C-alpha positions as CSV (number, residue, x, y, z in Angstrom):
1,X,17.8,-57.5,26.4
2,X,17.3,-53.6,25.9
3,X,14.5,-52.2,27.8
4,X,12.8,-48.8,27.6
5,X,12.2,-46.8,30.6
6,X,8.8,-46.9,31.7
7,X,9.0,-43.8,33.9
8,X,10.8,-40.4,33.1
9,X,13.8,-40.2,35.8
10,X,13.4,-37.7,38.6
11,X,15.9,-35.2,37.0
12,X,13.8,-34.9,33.9
13,X,10.6,-34.3,36.0
14,X,12.1,-31.5,37.8
15,X,14.2,-29.8,34.8
16,X,17.6,-28.5,36.1
17,X,19.3,-25.4,35.0
18,X,19.8,-25.4,31.4
19,X,16.8,-27.4,30.7
20,X,15.1,-26.6,27.4
21,X,11.9,-24.6,28.0
22,X,8.8,-25.7,26.2
23,X,8.2,-25.0,22.5
24,X,5.3,-23.1,23.3
25,X,7.0,-20.9,25.7
26,X,10.1,-20.3,23.6
27,X,7.8,-19.0,20.6
28,X,6.2,-16.6,23.1
29,X,9.5,-15.3,24.3
30,X,10.4,-14.9,20.7
31,X,7.3,-13.4,19.6
32,X,7.2,-10.7,22.5
33,X,10.5,-9.3,22.3
34,X,12.3,-7.1,19.7
35,X,15.7,-8.5,19.2
36,X,19.0,-6.8,18.3
37,X,19.8,-9.6,15.7
38,X,17.8,-12.4,14.2
39,X,19.9,-15.4,12.6
40,X,18.1,-17.3,10.3
41,X,19.6,-20.7,9.8
42,X,21.2,-22.9,12.5
43,X,24.2,-24.6,10.8
44,X,27.8,-23.7,10.8
45,X,27.6,-20.2,10.1
46,X,24.3,-19.3,12.1
47,X,25.4,-21.0,15.2
48,X,28.9,-19.2,15.4
49,X,27.3,-15.7,14.5
50,X,24.7,-16.3,17.2
51,X,27.2,-17.3,19.9
52,X,29.7,-14.6,19.1
53,X,26.7,-11.9,18.9
54,X,25.3,-13.0,22.1
55,X,29.0,-12.8,23.6
56,X,29.0,-9.1,22.3
57,X,26.0,-8.3,24.4
58,X,23.4,-8.2,21.4
59,X,20.2,-9.6,22.2
60,X,20.0,-12.6,19.8
61,X,17.5,-14.9,18.5
62,X,18.2,-18.0,16.0
63,X,15.6,-20.0,14.3
64,X,16.1,-23.1,11.9
65,X,13.5,-24.5,9.6
66,X,15.1,-28.1,10.4
67,X,17.1,-29.3,13.1
68,X,20.3,-27.5,14.1
69,X,23.0,-28.7,11.8
70,X,20.4,-30.7,10.1
71,X,21.5,-30.4,6.5
72,X,25.1,-29.6,5.1
73,X,26.6,-28.8,8.6
74,X,26.0,-32.4,9.6
75,X,27.1,-33.9,6.2
76,X,30.8,-33.1,6.2
77,X,33.8,-34.9,6.1
78,X,34.0,-34.6,9.7
79,X,37.4,-32.9,9.7
80,X,39.1,-30.3,11.3
81,X,42.0,-29.3,9.1
82,X,44.3,-27.2,7.3
83,X,43.4,-28.3,3.9
84,X,46.0,-29.9,2.0
85,X,44.6,-29.8,-1.4
86,X,44.2,-25.9,-1.0
87,X,48.2,-25.8,-1.3
88,X,47.4,-27.0,-5.0
89,X,45.3,-24.0,-5.7
90,X,47.9,-21.5,-4.2
91,X,45.7,-20.7,-1.1
92,X,48.7,-20.5,1.3
93,X,47.3,-17.9,3.6
94,X,43.9,-19.9,3.9
95,X,45.7,-23.0,4.8
96,X,47.7,-21.1,7.5
97,X,44.6,-19.7,8.8
98,X,43.0,-23.1,8.9
99,X,45.9,-24.4,10.8
100,X,45.6,-21.7,13.4
101,X,41.9,-22.4,13.8
102,X,42.2,-26.1,14.1
103,X,44.9,-25.9,16.9
104,X,42.9,-23.5,18.8
105,X,39.9,-25.9,18.6
106,X,41.8,-29.0,19.5
107,X,43.7,-27.2,22.5
108,X,41.4,-24.5,24.0
109,X,37.6,-24.5,22.5
110,X,36.9,-28.3,22.0
111,X,39.6,-30.5,23.2
112,X,36.7,-32.9,24.3
113,X,35.3,-33.0,20.7
114,X,38.4,-32.5,18.4
115,X,40.7,-35.5,18.0
116,X,44.1,-35.7,16.5
117,X,44.4,-37.9,13.6
118,X,47.5,-39.1,11.3
119,X,47.0,-39.1,7.6
120,X,48.7,-41.4,5.1
121,X,48.9,-40.0,1.4
122,X,49.9,-43.0,-0.7
123,X,52.0,-42.6,-3.9
124,X,51.3,-45.1,-6.4
125,X,52.9,-45.8,-9.9
126,X,51.0,-43.7,-12.5
127,X,49.4,-41.6,-9.9
128,X,48.7,-37.7,-10.4
129,X,51.6,-36.9,-8.0
130,X,55.2,-38.1,-7.4
131,X,56.9,-38.9,-4.0
132,X,59.1,-36.1,-4.1
133,X,56.4,-33.6,-5.0
134,X,53.9,-34.8,-2.1
135,X,57.0,-35.1,0.3
136,X,57.4,-31.4,-0.2
137,X,53.9,-30.8,0.0
138,X,53.4,-32.3,3.4
139,X,56.6,-30.7,4.5
140,X,55.2,-27.3,3.5
141,X,51.7,-28.2,4.9
142,X,53.2,-29.0,8.5
143,X,55.5,-25.9,8.4
144,X,52.4,-23.8,8.0
145,X,51.2,-25.2,11.3
146,X,54.3,-24.5,12.8
147,X,55.1,-28.2,12.9
148,X,52.7,-28.3,15.9
149,X,51.5,-32.0,14.8
150,X,55.2,-33.0,13.9
151,X,57.0,-33.1,10.8
152,X,55.6,-33.8,7.3
153,X,57.7,-36.8,6.1
154,X,57.8,-39.7,3.6
155,X,57.9,-43.4,5.1
156,X,58.0,-46.8,3.2
157,X,55.1,-48.7,2.0
158,X,56.0,-51.6,4.4
159,X,55.9,-49.4,7.4
160,X,52.6,-47.8,6.6
161,X,51.0,-51.3,5.7
162,X,52.1,-52.5,9.3
163,X,49.9,-49.4,10.7
164,X,47.0,-49.7,8.4
165,X,46.2,-53.6,7.3
166,X,43.6,-52.2,4.7
167,X,46.3,-50.3,2.7
168,X,46.5,-51.6,-0.8
169,X,50.4,-52.1,-1.5
170,X,50.2,-53.1,-5.2
171,X,52.3,-50.6,-7.1
172,X,52.7,-48.6,-3.8
173,X,55.8,-46.3,-4.2
174,X,55.8,-44.4,-1.1
175,X,53.6,-42.9,1.6
176,X,53.8,-39.3,2.8
177,X,52.4,-38.6,6.1
178,X,51.1,-35.4,7.8
179,X,48.7,-34.5,10.9
180,X,45.3,-33.3,11.1
181,X,42.2,-33.4,13.4
182,X,38.7,-34.8,13.0
183,X,35.4,-34.4,15.0
184,X,31.7,-35.2,15.1
185,X,30.1,-32.2,13.2
186,X,26.6,-32.8,14.7
187,X,27.9,-32.5,18.4
188,X,30.2,-29.6,17.9
189,X,27.1,-27.9,16.4
190,X,24.8,-28.8,19.6
191,X,27.4,-27.4,21.9
192,X,27.8,-24.1,19.8
193,X,24.0,-23.8,20.4
194,X,24.6,-24.4,24.0
195,X,27.2,-21.7,24.2
196,X,25.1,-19.4,22.6
197,X,22.1,-20.1,24.7
198,X,24.5,-19.8,27.7
199,X,25.4,-16.6,26.6
200,X,21.9,-15.2,26.4
201,X,20.7,-16.3,23.0
202,X,17.0,-17.7,22.4
203,X,16.9,-20.4,19.7
204,X,14.1,-22.6,18.3
205,X,14.8,-25.4,15.7
206,X,12.0,-26.8,13.4
207,X,10.7,-23.3,12.9
208,X,10.5,-22.3,9.4
209,X,10.4,-18.8,7.8
210,X,7.3,-18.1,5.7
211,X,8.0,-14.5,5.1
212,X,10.0,-11.5,6.1
213,X,8.6,-8.5,7.7
214,X,9.6,-5.0,6.5
215,X,9.3,-1.4,7.9
216,X,9.8,1.3,5.5
217,X,11.5,-0.8,3.0
218,X,13.8,-2.5,5.5
219,X,13.8,-6.0,6.7
220,X,12.8,-6.1,10.5
221,X,12.0,-9.6,11.2
222,X,10.2,-12.8,9.8
223,X,7.1,-14.6,10.0
224,X,7.6,-18.3,10.8
225,X,5.8,-21.4,11.2
226,X,6.3,-24.4,14.0
227,X,7.0,-27.3,11.6
228,X,5.8,-29.6,14.6
229,X,2.4,-28.4,15.4
230,X,1.9,-25.7,12.8
231,X,1.7,-22.7,15.0
232,X,2.4,-19.5,13.1
233,X,4.2,-16.4,15.2
234,X,6.7,-13.8,14.1
235,X,10.1,-12.2,15.7
236,X,10.8,-8.6,15.2
237,X,14.4,-7.7,14.9
238,X,16.7,-4.5,14.2
239,X,18.9,-6.8,12.0
240,X,18.1,-10.1,10.2
241,X,21.3,-12.6,9.3
242,X,20.7,-14.9,6.4
243,X,22.7,-17.9,7.1
244,X,20.6,-20.6,5.4
245,X,23.5,-22.2,3.4
246,X,22.1,-23.8,0.3
247,X,18.8,-22.0,1.0
248,X,20.7,-18.5,1.0
249,X,19.2,-17.2,-2.4
250,X,15.7,-18.7,-1.5
251,X,15.5,-16.0,1.5
252,X,17.1,-13.3,-0.6
253,X,14.3,-13.7,-3.0
254,X,11.9,-13.0,-0.2
255,X,13.7,-9.9,0.4
256,X,13.8,-8.8,-3.1
257,X,12.1,-11.0,-5.9
258,X,14.6,-9.9,-8.6
259,X,17.7,-10.7,-6.5
260,X,20.2,-12.5,-8.9
261,X,21.8,-15.8,-7.8
262,X,24.5,-15.4,-5.8
263,X,25.9,-18.8,-5.1
264,X,26.5,-22.5,-6.6
265,X,26.1,-25.5,-5.0
266,X,28.6,-28.6,-4.9
267,X,27.3,-32.1,-3.8
268,X,29.5,-34.2,-1.7
269,X,28.6,-37.6,-0.7
270,X,29.9,-40.1,1.6
271,X,29.7,-43.9,2.5
272,X,30.1,-45.4,6.2
273,X,31.2,-48.9,6.7
274,X,31.8,-51.4,9.4
275,X,35.6,-51.6,10.1
276,X,37.2,-55.1,9.7
277,X,40.4,-54.3,11.5
278,X,42.1,-51.3,13.4
279,X,42.9,-48.2,11.5
280,X,45.7,-46.3,13.1
281,X,45.8,-43.5,10.2
282,X,43.3,-42.1,7.8
283,X,44.1,-42.4,4.2
284,X,44.1,-39.4,1.7
285,X,44.3,-40.6,-1.7
286,X,45.0,-38.3,-4.5
287,X,42.5,-39.0,-7.4
288,X,43.5,-36.3,-10.0
289,X,45.3,-32.7,-9.8
290,X,42.5,-31.4,-7.3
291,X,40.6,-34.0,-5.6
292,X,41.4,-36.2,-2.6
293,X,39.5,-39.3,-1.5
294,X,39.5,-40.0,2.2
295,X,39.1,-43.3,4.1
296,X,38.8,-42.3,7.7
297,X,38.5,-44.4,10.9
298,X,35.4,-42.4,12.5
299,X,33.0,-43.4,15.5
300,X,34.6,-47.0,15.2
301,X,33.5,-47.0,11.6
302,X,35.2,-46.3,8.0
303,X,33.9,-43.0,6.4
304,X,34.7,-42.9,2.8
305,X,34.3,-39.9,0.4
306,X,33.8,-37.4,-0.9
307,X,32.4,-36.5,-4.2
308,X,32.5,-33.0,-5.5
309,X,30.0,-32.3,-8.6
310,X,27.8,-29.4,-9.5
311,X,24.3,-29.6,-8.1
312,X,21.4,-27.6,-9.2
313,X,18.2,-29.2,-7.8
314,X,16.4,-28.6,-4.5
315,X,18.5,-28.6,-1.6
316,X,16.1,-30.5,0.5
317,X,16.2,-33.6,-2.0
318,X,20.1,-34.1,-1.9
319,X,21.1,-37.9,-1.1
320,X,23.7,-40.3,-1.7
321,X,22.9,-41.8,-4.9
322,X,23.7,-45.4,-6.1
323,X,26.2,-43.6,-8.5
324,X,27.5,-41.9,-5.8
325,X,28.2,-44.8,-3.7
326,X,29.8,-46.7,-6.6
327,X,32.1,-43.8,-7.2
328,X,33.1,-43.5,-3.6
329,X,33.8,-47.5,-3.3
330,X,35.7,-47.3,-6.9
331,X,37.8,-44.3,-5.7
332,X,38.5,-45.9,-2.3
333,X,39.7,-49.1,-4.0
334,X,42.8,-47.2,-5.4
335,X,44.3,-47.4,-1.8
336,X,42.1,-49.5,0.2
337,X,42.1,-53.4,0.1
338,X,38.8,-54.7,-1.4
339,X,37.9,-56.9,1.5
340,X,37.2,-53.4,3.5
341,X,35.0,-52.3,1.0
342,X,32.5,-55.1,0.6
343,X,28.7,-53.6,0.1
344,X,27.7,-55.8,2.9
345,X,29.6,-53.7,5.5
346,X,27.8,-50.2,4.4
347,X,25.8,-48.9,7.1
348,X,24.9,-45.5,6.0
349,X,25.5,-42.9,3.2
350,X,24.9,-39.4,3.2
351,X,25.4,-36.3,1.0
352,X,25.5,-32.6,1.7
353,X,26.1,-29.5,-0.4
354,X,28.9,-27.1,-0.2
355,X,28.0,-23.5,-0.6
356,X,30.5,-21.8,-3.2
357,X,30.5,-18.1,-4.4
358,X,29.2,-17.7,-7.9
359,X,31.8,-17.5,-10.6
360,X,33.3,-19.5,-13.6
361,X,35.1,-22.7,-13.6
362,X,34.4,-26.0,-12.0
363,X,33.4,-26.4,-8.5
364,X,36.2,-29.0,-7.8
365,X,38.8,-26.0,-8.0
366,X,36.5,-23.2,-6.6
367,X,37.9,-21.5,-3.5
368,X,36.1,-22.1,-0.3
369,X,35.5,-18.5,0.4
370,X,32.9,-17.1,2.8
371,X,30.9,-14.1,1.3
372,X,28.9,-11.5,3.3
373,X,26.6,-9.2,1.2
374,X,23.7,-6.8,2.2
375,X,20.4,-6.9,0.2
376,X,18.0,-4.1,-1.0
377,X,16.1,-4.3,2.5
378,X,19.4,-4.3,4.5
379,X,19.2,-8.1,5.3
380,X,22.6,-9.5,5.6
381,X,23.3,-12.8,3.8
382,X,26.4,-14.9,4.6
383,X,27.4,-17.9,2.5
384,X,30.4,-20.4,2.5
385,X,33.0,-21.4,4.9
386,X,33.9,-24.7,6.5
387,X,33.8,-26.3,10.1
388,X,37.5,-25.7,10.6
389,X,37.1,-21.8,10.6
390,X,33.6,-21.4,11.9
391,X,34.7,-19.4,14.9
392,X,36.8,-17.1,12.7
393,X,33.6,-16.5,10.5
394,X,31.6,-15.8,13.4
395,X,34.1,-13.0,14.2
396,X,34.3,-11.8,10.7
397,X,30.5,-11.3,10.4
398,X,30.4,-9.5,13.9
399,X,33.3,-7.1,12.4
400,X,30.9,-6.5,9.3
401,X,28.0,-5.6,11.7
402,X,30.2,-3.0,13.5
403,X,31.0,-1.3,10.3
404,X,27.4,-0.8,9.2
405,X,26.7,2.6,8.5
406,X,23.7,4.2,10.2
407,X,22.9,1.5,12.4
408,X,22.2,2.0,16.2
409,X,22.9,-1.9,16.6
410,X,26.6,-1.2,17.3
411,X,25.9,1.1,20.1
412,X,24.8,-2.0,22.1
413,X,27.7,-4.2,21.0
414,X,31.1,-4.8,22.7
415,X,33.6,-4.7,20.0
416,X,34.7,-8.2,18.7
417,X,38.4,-7.2,19.4
418,X,37.6,-7.1,23.2
419,X,35.6,-10.5,23.2
420,X,37.8,-13.4,24.7
421,X,39.4,-15.0,21.8
422,X,39.2,-18.5,23.0
423,X,35.9,-19.2,24.9
424,X,35.6,-22.9,25.3
425,X,32.6,-24.9,24.4
426,X,30.2,-26.5,27.2
427,X,32.1,-29.6,28.9
428,X,35.4,-28.6,27.9
429,X,37.6,-31.4,29.5
430,X,40.2,-34.2,29.1
431,X,38.2,-36.9,27.8
432,X,40.6,-39.4,29.2
433,X,40.0,-38.0,32.7
434,X,36.4,-37.7,32.2
435,X,36.1,-41.6,31.0
436,X,38.3,-42.6,33.8
437,X,36.2,-40.7,36.4
438,X,32.9,-42.3,34.9
439,X,34.4,-45.8,35.3
440,X,35.7,-45.3,39.0
441,X,33.4,-42.7,40.6
442,X,30.3,-45.0,40.6
443,X,27.4,-45.2,43.1
444,X,27.3,-48.7,44.7
445,X,25.3,-51.1,42.6
446,X,25.6,-49.1,39.4
447,X,28.1,-49.6,36.3
448,X,28.9,-48.2,33.0
449,X,31.2,-50.1,30.6
450,X,34.4,-48.8,29.0
451,X,32.9,-48.5,25.7
452,X,30.0,-46.3,27.0
453,X,32.3,-44.5,29.2
454,X,34.7,-43.4,26.4
455,X,31.9,-42.7,23.9
456,X,30.3,-40.2,26.4
457,X,33.5,-38.5,27.3
458,X,34.3,-37.6,23.6
459,X,31.0,-36.5,22.8
460,X,29.9,-34.5,25.9
461,X,33.2,-33.9,27.9
462,X,32.3,-33.1,31.4
463,X,28.7,-33.0,30.5
464,X,29.0,-36.7,30.6
465,X,28.4,-36.8,34.3
466,X,24.8,-35.3,34.1
467,X,24.0,-38.0,31.7
468,X,25.5,-40.7,34.1
469,X,23.4,-39.2,36.9
470,X,20.3,-39.8,34.9
471,X,21.3,-43.5,34.6
472,X,22.0,-43.7,38.3
473,X,18.5,-42.2,39.4
474,X,16.9,-44.6,36.9
475,X,19.1,-47.9,36.0
476,X,17.0,-48.4,32.9
477,X,18.4,-45.3,31.3
478,X,22.0,-46.8,31.8
479,X,21.1,-49.7,29.4
480,X,22.4,-49.6,25.8
481,X,20.0,-48.5,23.3
482,X,21.4,-51.1,20.8
483,X,23.9,-54.1,21.9
484,X,26.1,-52.9,19.0
485,X,26.5,-49.4,19.9
486,X,27.9,-47.5,23.1
487,X,25.0,-45.1,23.5
488,X,22.7,-45.5,26.4
489,X,18.9,-44.4,27.0
490,X,20.0,-41.6,29.3
491,X,21.4,-39.9,26.0
492,X,17.8,-39.7,24.5
493,X,16.1,-38.0,27.7
494,X,19.3,-35.5,28.0
495,X,18.9,-34.7,24.0
496,X,15.1,-34.2,24.5
497,X,15.7,-32.0,27.7
498,X,18.9,-30.3,27.2
499,X,19.6,-30.3,23.4
500,X,16.4,-29.4,21.6
501,X,15.9,-32.8,20.2
502,X,12.3,-32.8,19.1
503,X,12.2,-35.8,16.5
504,X,13.7,-39.3,16.2
505,X,15.8,-38.1,13.6
506,X,17.4,-35.3,15.7
507,X,18.4,-38.1,18.4
508,X,19.4,-40.9,16.0
509,X,21.0,-38.9,13.3
510,X,22.6,-35.9,15.2
511,X,22.5,-36.2,18.9
512,X,24.1,-39.8,18.8
513,X,25.8,-41.9,16.2
514,X,23.0,-44.9,16.1
515,X,22.0,-44.0,12.3
516,X,25.7,-43.8,11.0
517,X,26.2,-47.1,12.7
518,X,23.0,-48.7,11.1
519,X,21.6,-49.3,14.5
520,X,18.4,-47.1,14.2
521,X,16.1,-50.3,13.8
522,X,12.3,-49.8,13.9
523,X,12.4,-51.0,17.3
524,X,15.0,-48.5,18.6
525,X,13.2,-45.5,16.5
526,X,9.7,-46.4,18.3
527,X,11.2,-46.4,21.8
528,X,13.0,-43.1,21.0
529,X,9.7,-41.6,20.0
530,X,8.1,-42.8,23.0
531,X,10.5,-41.1,25.5
532,X,10.4,-38.0,23.3
533,X,6.8,-38.0,23.9
534,X,7.4,-37.8,27.7
535,X,8.9,-34.6,27.9
536,X,7.9,-33.2,31.3
537,X,5.4,-30.3,31.5
């Protein structure tokens, strides 16, 4: 039976280096200083810019109205990929750039968080593409990655079915094979925030911008409200960056009420199901000329999606509807056997919004470009981008800052060209080695099961040993949160004290995988809230 620890372990009672200061202290730090750069938005773009700006020597603050990666950035397809479908739109340079960043992330920056994944691209009779075309496509795709993941090729239906028992073989003519990577987007975001803070940034989540500060017509900061206790405060900054994703135009209108719309939104929904059998490869099935639907083995589950349709509502209200779920299951059924798509296997469904440049044409064929603009009050706004190239985007924005005319900001900034190009995220380590050490280097009378060891190693890297230490000091923290998931209670304490988790949703949805596994029961949620309330003074 799972138990909630009745006392906070000694490591929590005496925060170690890197422990989060209390929110009141952080608000005070933010309010007392003038920062070189205030980043509003803690998603893909904001965290990357904050990280690179802090590395360059700037005094950086970052705030988010919700949790870090709490919206679009934790609602992705969890892929670090070159973007095979971008070849269809002629974006060869983009694919090559994506491949470069993918390899850097997987090899140098986050090998503990980014994992290789083989993809099968099934070719069915009557499908939108033939075997010869897709075979040539995956070969070109692998060539653009310098064949770092092998040579794209075509294999027989029988061989593909042997690796993926869920593959539908009716009318299957051939299967094209290529390599990419995947990740847990929420964990990569948190690690990037940690990297920014290690470089000197000051950050606060659940801090909503209620207005902008102006000096002689220039934006020089923001008014904020702590959404957890209602405290109002402000931050002064020499430059403000609007990296709020789907809300980018909302903030632009705070700067200039007459600002024209600069973006359009595309909704992408996903469904998570329990797996009935091992999947040794992901499925990428063409639906039409532009769209591919994915069936991905992820977090011991099966992740299906995604949709791609125009969205014009309130970004805060985006969700996976019954129509979305039905569409995803129907499209998955093209290549996945029915028994793997039963609705009683669904554990979670979610949706996010892609931020696309404004312009003509449908969202399904729009290019995934990053756009940086400067407003009437001097506020920079950045929109677009994707996880694979998030480091590159951070450097691009920093280069833009260096070219700002008449700004003294750049006097204090180390040129981007001089920054280390492959700075690893915290915890960088070989996850296999970490898992092995977690299993063998244990104190007498303590233990950790192999599934939990593997989970910790692939979500925290070398930081797993800090979590294991918590469980050693208080054995109750070493108990599983739910018997059907690998997470342990020490992760909740660690998320609270080291990863800015302030609400149950922060823990269950983004610091752990309990929600996507369908394991955030009322009892689990109540116990998580109890632990969050025990934050040491």
